[in-house]
BATORKOL-122529 format. One record per atom (N, C-alpha, C): residue in one letter; x, y, z. Coordinates in steps of 0.2 Angstrom, whole numbers, plus 5000, padded with zeros to 4 digits. Layout:
BEGIN
AXYZ;...
END
This chain:
BEGIN
M519248325181;M518748305184;M518148255183;K518148255177;K517948205173;K518248135174;K518748135172;K519348075172;K519448045179;I519148075183;I519248025190;I518548025195;V518048015189;V517348005194;V517347925193;L517047905202;L517147825204;L516647795201;A516847725199;A516447675198;A515647665203;A515847695207;A515147695213;A514747745210;L515147805206;L514647845204;L514147845198;V514547785196;V514247785188;V513747735192;V513647715196;V513247635196;V512647675200;C512947725204;C512247775208;C511747805203;A512247855197;A511847875193;A511347825186;T511547765187;T511147725183;T510447695189;T510647685192;T510047675197;T509547725199;G510047785199;G509347855201;G509047865195;F509247855187;F508847865185;F508447825181;S508347755183;S508147685180;S507247715179;Q506947765183;Q506247785185;Q506247815178;S506647855175;S506347905170;S506647865162;W507147845162;W507547795156;W507347715159;V507147695153;V506947625153;V507347595148;Q507647535150;Q507947505147;Q507747445139;M507847445135;M507647435130;M508247365127;S507647335119;S508247285118;S508647315116;N509247255118;N510047305115;N510147305105;A510347355103;A510547345098;A510847285095;P510947275087;P511247205085;P511947225087;T512247275086;T513247275088;T513047355090;G513747365093;G513747425097;G514147465090;R514247535090;R514647585084;R514547645088;H515047705085;H514847755088;H514647795081;H514647835079;H514447885074;H513947845069;P513347825071;P512847785066;P512347835065;V512147835057;V511547895056;V511247855058;S510747895062;S510047865066;S509447905063;F508747905062;F508247915063;F507447875062;S507047915061;S506447865063;S505847895056;L505647835054;L505047845050;L504547785050;D503947835050;D503447775051;D503247745055;G503347765062;G503647735067;G504047685068;K504547685066;K504947635067;K505647665067;G506047645071;G506947695071;G507147635066;Y507947675065;Y508447645060;Y509147665063;A509447625063;A510147625063;A510547615057;V510947655053;V511347645048;V512047665048;T512547615045;T513147625044;T513347655050;G514047695051;G514647705059;G515147665059;T515447655065;T516047635064;T516047575070;R516247505068;R516147445071;R516747445078;A516747405083;A517247415088;A517847385085;N518047355077;N518647335075;N518847395072;G518347475073;G518747535070;G518647545062;Q518347495059;Q518147515054;Q517447545051;P517247575045;P516747605042;P516347525039;T515747535043;T515247475039;T514747505034;S514447475032;S513547495028;S513047445030;D513047415034;D512447385038;D511947435039;A511247395040;A510747425043;A510247415047;Y509847425050;Y509447405056;Y508947425057;E508247395058;E507747445059;E507547415065;Y506947455073;Y506847445076;Y506147465078;D505747405079;D505047405079;D504947425088;P504647495091;P504547495098;P504047455101;V503447435096;V503047395100;V502947305101;A503647305098;A503947215097;A504447225101;N504647285103;N505547305104;N506047245104;T505947245096;T506447215092;T506847255086;W507247215087;W507947255079;W507947195074;T507747205068;T508047185062;T508447205058;T508747155055;T509347175049;T508947175044;L509247245041;L508947255035;L509647245029;S509347255021;S509847245019;S510547295020;A510947295017;A511447345017;A511347405015;F511447465016;F511447525013;F512047515007;P511747535003;P512047524993;P512747584992;G512747614998;G513347664996;G514047644999;P514447674999;P515147645002;P515147655009;A515347605011;A515347605020;A515647665022;R515547675027;R515647755032;R515747755039;S516047785041;S516147815047;S515947895046;F515647925052;F515647985053;F515148015047;G514647985046;G514247995042;G513648045044;I513248065042;I512648105044;I511848105041;G511348135043;G510648105041;G510148145043;V509548145041;V508948195043;V508548165039;V507848195042;V507348155039;V506748235036;N506648215030;N506248275026;N505748255024;N505048265025;N504448225024;N504348175021;G504448125027;G504348055027;G505048035022;I505548055020;I506148015016;I506448055021;A507147985022;A507747985024;A508248015021;Y508848045023;Y509348075017;Y509848055022;L510448025019;L511147985022;L511748035018;G512148035020;G512748055016;G513548085019;F513748105016;F514448115017;F514948065024;G515648085028;G515748045031;G516348015027;A516747975031;A517347925027;A517347865026;G517547845021;G517647775020;G518347765021;F518547705019;F518947655020;F519747715018;S519647765013;S520047795011;S520047865009;N519447865008;N519347945006;N518747985008;Y518748025006;Y518148075011;Y517548085006;L516948055008;L516348045004;L515848145004;N515748134999;N515048214999;N514648164996;D514448114995;D513748084992;D513248104995;L512648084993;L511948084998;L511448054995;W511148014997;W510747974996;W509947974999;S509447944996;S508747945001;S508647895001;Y508147865006;Y507747805008;Y507247825012;D506747765007;D506147775007;D505847695011;A505747715016;A505647655022;A504847615019;T504547635015;T503947595015;T504147535009;T504647565004;T504947504999;T505447485000;N505647505007;N506447495008;N507047505004;T507047554999;T507447554993;T507747634996;W508247634994;W509047684993;W508947694986;T509047784985;T509047794979;T509847864979;E510147844977;E510747904976;E510647974972;L510748014974;L510548084972;L511148114969;A511248174967;A511748204966;A512148224971;S513048214971;S513348234974;S513448314978;C513648334983;C513848394984;C514448424980;G514348504978;G515148504974;G515448524980;C515348524987;C515748544990;C516348474992;S516848504995;S517448434997;S516948385002;G517148325001;G516848275005;G517248285012;R516848265015;R516848285024;R516748235029;R516948235035;R516748215039;R516248235045;H515748215048;H515448235053;H515348305052;P514848325045;P514748395048;P514048415048;A513648455048;A513048475051;A512548455046;M512048445047;M511448425041;M510848435044;M510448495039;M509748505042;M509248505036;A508748505038;A508248525032;A507648575035;V507348615030;V506948685032;V506548655024;G505848645023;G505748665019;G505648585015;D505948615008;D506248575001;D506748555002;K507148605008;K507848605006;K508348585012;I508948565008;I509248515014;I510048545016;Y510148555022;Y510848615022;Y511448565026;V512048565023;V512548515025;V513048575025;G513448585030;G514148625031;G514548595037;L515048635038;L515448625044;L515848565042;G516048505047;G516348465046;G517248475045;D517548405043;D518348425042;D518348365035;D519048395031;D519048375026;D519748345025;A520048345018;A520748315019;A521348375022;S520948425021;S521348505021;S521048525029;G520648495032;G520648515041;G519748555039;D519748575046;D519048605047;D518748635042;R518248645041;R517748685039;R517148715041;N517248785039;N516448815041;N516048845034;D516048825029;D515648845023;D515048815023;F514548815020;F513948775020;F513548775015;W513148725013;W513048715002;W512148695006;M511848694998;M510948685001;M510948634994;Y510548594997;Y510248544992;Y509548544991;D509348574984;D508748574984;D508348504980;I507748464987;I507548414984;I507348404978;T506948454976;T506448454970;T506848464963;L507448494964;L507948494957;L508548464956;N508648424964;N509148374964;N509648414962;T509848474965;T510348524964;T510648544970;W511548554970;W511748584977;W511948674975;T511748714980;T512348784980;T512348804986;Q512948824985;Q513448864990;Q513148914994;I512948915000;I512648965004;I513249005009;A513049045011;A513449095017;A513649045020;S514349055023;S514849005028;S514449035034;L514548975039;L514448995047;L514849045050;P514449105052;P515149155053;P515549155059;G515549095063;G516149075069;G516449035065;S516848995068;S517548955066;S517348895065;A517848875059;A517848815057;A517748765063;R517548705060;R517548665066;R517148585062;H517248545066;H516748455066;H516548445072;H516148405071;H515848345077;H515248415078;P514848465074;P514648495079;P513848475081;Y513548495085;Y512748485085;Y512248515081;M511648505080;M511148525075;M510548515075;F510148545074;F509248515073;F508948555069;T508348555066;T507748605066;T507248595068;A507048655073;A506648685076;A506148725075;A505548725075;A504948785074;A505048805068;G505348765062;G505648765056;G505948825055;E506648805060;E507248855057;E507748815060;A508348795055;A509048765057;A509448825061;F509548765066;F510148805070;F510748745070;A511248775071;A512048735071;A512448755077;G513148725081;G513448775083;G513948715086;M514148725092;M514648695097;M515048665091;G515548575095;G515848545090;G516748575093;H517048555089;H517748575092;H518248585085;R518548615085;R519148635080;R519948625085;G520348565082;G520748525085;G520548535093;S520948555098;S520748545106;S520348605108;V520248635102;V519448715107;V518848675106;I518448675111;I517748655111;I517548705112;F516848715107;F516548775107;F515848765110;K515448835112;K514948815114;K514448865111;D514548895105;D514348955101;D513748925097;W513048955097;W512548925095;W512248975089;Y512148955082;Y511949005076;Y511148975074;K510949035075;K510149035067;K510349025060;L510048995058;L510149005048;L509349015047;D509349105042;D508849145039;D508949085033;A508649035030;A508549025024;A508149065020;T507849085022;T507549135015;T508049205014;N508449225020;N509049275017;N509749265015;N509549215017;N510549165016;N510949205023;T510749205028;T510849265034;T511249215040;W511849215044;W511649185049;W511449205056;T511249195060;T511149255068;T511449215072;Q512049245076;Q512249205082;Q511749225088;M511649165092;M511149165097;M511449155104;N511249145109;N511549145116;N511849095114;D512349095119;D512949035118;D512648965124;F512648915122;F512648855125;F512548875134;P512448845138;P512548885147;P512948805148;G512748755146;G513148705150;G513848705147;E514248635150;E514948635148;E514948635139;A515548675139;A515548655130;A515648575129;R515448545121;R515548485120;R515648475112;V515548415111;V515548385104;V515448325103;A515248325098;A515048235096;A514748215100;G514048235101;G513448195104;G512948185099;T512248195100;T511648165094;T511048225097;Q510848215093;Q510248285094;Q509748265091;F509048295091;F508448275088;F507948345092;S507248325086;S506848395089;S506248355089;I505748405093;I504948355094;I504648435092;G504248435090;G503748485088;G504148565086;D504148595092;D504548665091;D505148675095;K505348615097;K505648625103;K506448575100;G506948615101;G507848565099;G508048515105;F508348465105;F508948425111;F509348405108;V509748415112;V510448385113;V510648345118;L511048295115;L511148225121;L511848215122;S512148195126;S512648165127;S513348195123;G513748165122;G514348195121;G514948205125;D515548205121;D516048235126;D516048305127;G516448325132;G516348385136;G516948445133;D517048485137;D517448545136;D518348485136;D518348455138;D519148425138;D519148365131;H518648375128;H518648315123;H518548245126;S518548245132;S518448175136;S517748165138;F517348105141;F516748085145;F516448145151;M515848155152;M515748195155;M515448145161;S515248175167;S515148125171;S514448105172;T513948145168;T513148115168;T512948135158;G512648095157;G512448085149;G512048145149;E512248195148;E511848265149;E511348275144;M510648285145;M510048315139;M509848385142;W509848425135;W509448485135;W509148505130;R508748545133;R508148555128;R508348645124;Y508048645120;Y508348745116;Y507648765114;S507248825117;S506648825114;S506848905108;P506648905104;P507048935099;P506449025099;D505849015101;D505549065102;D506049105107;T506249085114;T506549125118;T507349135117;D507549085115;D508149075113;D508449065120;E508248995123;E508648985129;E508348895130;W508848875135;W509148815136;W508848785143;K508748725143;K508348705148;K508848615151;S509048615156;S509448565157;S508948495160;L508848435155;L508348395157;L508648325159;T508248265162;T508748215165;T509148175161;P509748175163;P510248145159;P510148065158;H510348045152;H510347965151;H510747925155;P510847875158;P511147835162;P511747825161;G512247835167;G512847805166;G513247875165;I514047885161;I514147945159;I514147945152;S514348015148;S514048025145;S514447985137;R514347985132;R514647945127;R514647995119;W515147985117;W515647995110;W515347965104;A514848025101;A514448005095;A514047935095;P513547955099;P513047895100;P512547905095;G512047895095;G511447915090;G510747895095;S510047925092;S509547905094;S509047945088;F508347915089;F507847925086;F507147925090;V506747975085;V506247985091;V505547965088;I505147925093;I504347905089;I504047915094;N503347955092;N502847975096;N503147995103;N503448075103;N503748105109;N504148045114;E504348005113;E504747955116;E505747955112;V506047965115;V506747975113;V507147915114;Y507447865109;Y507747805110;Y508647835109;F508847785112;F509747825115;F510047765114;F510647755109;F511047685110;F511647705105;G512147665107;G512847655104;G513347725106;G513747735101;G514147785103;G514747735106;Q515147785110;Q515847735112;Q516047785122;N516147745124;N516047745133;N516847765131;R516947825134;R517547835134;R518147855140;Q517847805145;Q518247795150;Q518447705150;T518047685147;T518247605144;T518447605139;F518347635134;F518347605126;F518047575124;G517447555126;G516947495125;G516547515119;F516247485119;F515547505110;F514947465113;P514647515119;P513947475120;P513347475115;S513047405117;S512247405111;S511747415115;D511747445122;D511147445125;D510747505123;L509947505123;L509547545121;L508947585125;W509047635124;W508647675132;W508047715128;K507647715132;K506847775130;K506747795135;F506647865133;F506447915138;F505747965135;D505247965140;D504548005138;D504848065138;L504648115133;L504848185133;L504248215134;T503548205134;T503148215134;T502948265141;S503148265145;S503248335151;S503948375150;E504448345147;E504848395146;E504848445139;T504248405135;T504248485129;T503648535130;V503548545136;V503048605139;V503548655143;G503648705141;G504248755148;G503548795151;V504048815156;V503648855161;V503148905158;K503448935152;K503049005148;K502348965145;E502548915140;E501848875139;E501448855141;Q501848835148;Q501148825154;Q500548845154;S500548915153;S499848945155;S499648965147;I499748915142;I499448905136;I499248855135;K498348875134;K497748795134;K497948765129;T497548705130;T497748645126;T497248655122;Q497248655115;Q496648645110;Q496448585108;K496048565110;K495548505109;K495548505101;V495748445097;V495448415092;V495248365092;F494948345084;F494548265085;F494448265078;P494548175075;P494548135080;P495348135080;N495448105087;N496248095088;N496348015091;P496847985088;P497047975082;P496648025075;A496848025071;A496548055063;A496648025057;S496348015053;S496647995047;S496648035043;N496148075040;N496148135034;N496048225036;T495548205042;T495448295042;T495348295052;I495748345054;I495348355062;I495148415063;Y494548435066;Y494248495069;Y494248515076;W494248575077;W494248605082;W493848625083;E493848685090;E492948725092;E493148785088;Y492748795087;Y492848875082;Y493048935088;D493648995086;D493649005092;D493849095088;Q493749135088;Q493749175083;Q494349215083;R494649185088;R495249235091;R495949205085;I495849125084;I496249095079;I496249145072;T497049155069;T497149195064;T497549155061;E497849105063;E498549055061;E498748985062;V498848945058;V498848885063;V499548875058;K499948825062;K500448795060;K500548715062;V500748695059;V500748615058;V501548585058;Y501848565065;Y502648525064;Y502448455064;D503148435062;D503348355061;D503648335067;A503748285069;A503948245074;A504748285075;V504948295067;V505748325070;V505748385070;G505348435071;G505048495070;G505248535066;Q505148505060;Q505048535052;Q504248575052;L504048635050;L503648675048;L503148615043;L502648615042;L502348575038;L501948615035;V501448655038;V500848685037;V500848745039;K500848795037;K500748885040;K500048895034;S499448905038;S498848945036;S498548985040;N498449035035;N498049085039;N497149065037;T496749035043;T496149025041;T495749035048;S495149065045;S494649065050;S494148995050;L494448965047;L494048895047;L494148855054;S494148795053;S494048755062;S494148665059;Q494548665053;Q494648605052;Q495348605045;L495448565046;L496348535042;L496248475039;S496448475034;S496348405030;S497248385032;L497348325033;L497948285035;L498048235029;G497748235024;G497748185019;G498348155016;D498848215014;D499548195014;D500048185017;F499748195025;F500048165031;F500548095031;K501048085034;K501148015033;K501147995040;N501147925041;N500647925050;N501347925055;G500947975060;G501647995066;G501148035069;M501648075076;M501448115079;M501548195075;Y500948235076;Y501148305074;Y501048365081;V501348395080;V501248465086;V500848525083;I500148545083;I499648615081;I499848665084;H500048705082;H499948795085;H499348815083;F499248875086;F498648915085;F498748985088;Y498749015083;Y499049105084;Y498549145083;E498349185089;E498049255086;E498549315086;K498449325078;K498849395078;K499749375079;G500049305077;G500549305078;G500649295084;Q500249295091;Q500449265095;Q500049195098;L500549125100;L500449085101;L499849075107;I499249065106;I498749045111;I498548975113;A498848945110;A498348885112;A498848825106;S498948755110;S499348705104;S498948645106;S499048605105;S498948525103;S499248465099;R499348405101;R499648345099;R499148305095;V499348285090;V498748235086;V499148175082;L498948125083;L499348075080;L498748045073;V499248035069;V499048035064;V498847965059;Q498547935058;Q498647845057;Q497947845050;H498247815047;H497847795040;H497647745040;
END
């Protein structure tokens, strides 16, 4: 069905979505499998596969205010395709993938403030292409992907503080590569992807404390592989990719996942057909989508699209939850809110869904001195029940 999409339909889809998705300045080059992330209000695209089919080590920074791309110094590690990355506490981590002749198991950190890369301990696991990578607390979890022997379902934990790797429980589902993954509400999730011609829609949650996996509800849409993903506050999102025949879908589907209810919701697709292995990053509640490969024309598009997810991060169930006013907003060091005796706990999430602060408090203030610039989501609880939420922009 997807392979007979008419050109006219594609044109209409692009026109119809133009009010929601806004086209920005093109990326410097097209590529699939870029490692993409955001830091300090800027977006980044590093490594990936160019149109000539070769891995690359180039790196670019996107400024959403100026709507411009800047070429950075090349990534100092081996050029690679099919790599993976994640952001944790204001630092980006990149690794794995395939070089010109080998599978990689290295890990690097990137500090955007100094524009410096640091090589960290390599994983004791096999080198592999397109694994899953998620961060929770001071740990990074890597697993799945395919190595020289085939698809894998093992998982490994990297301790950022100790710079060490430890093998943990394997995913209970089938071995696979090109999965989807994200961290939302302080928990790590992974699933979907494929093994050979079998495309999956199963979905799993990692209990990092007890080293166990729980199978969640299956993804309700078409089984899929090799898209992009991101988190905002306590919600996770998957975007685009190939469908259940490992070919393009007629639209670039976007779905939102709510960990508290284990439910998925279909959102506004990106313009055009879906893309294989694109990139994305989130800046101040807006997702930027770029790159990948058009599997209908086999072209390498360089266009960049922006979508404001402010309205999409609030579900039907949450609309009855009041907005707790915090001030000042933007804030630099400390935020305050009106005293409410019902509030027994406060949680703060960063823009990629990591739980940063969990505080049992009767106070009506919170220090933000150690937080980097960016958007944060604050949840207020009464005896474990979410009763209010707010967003605050931190600017030092």
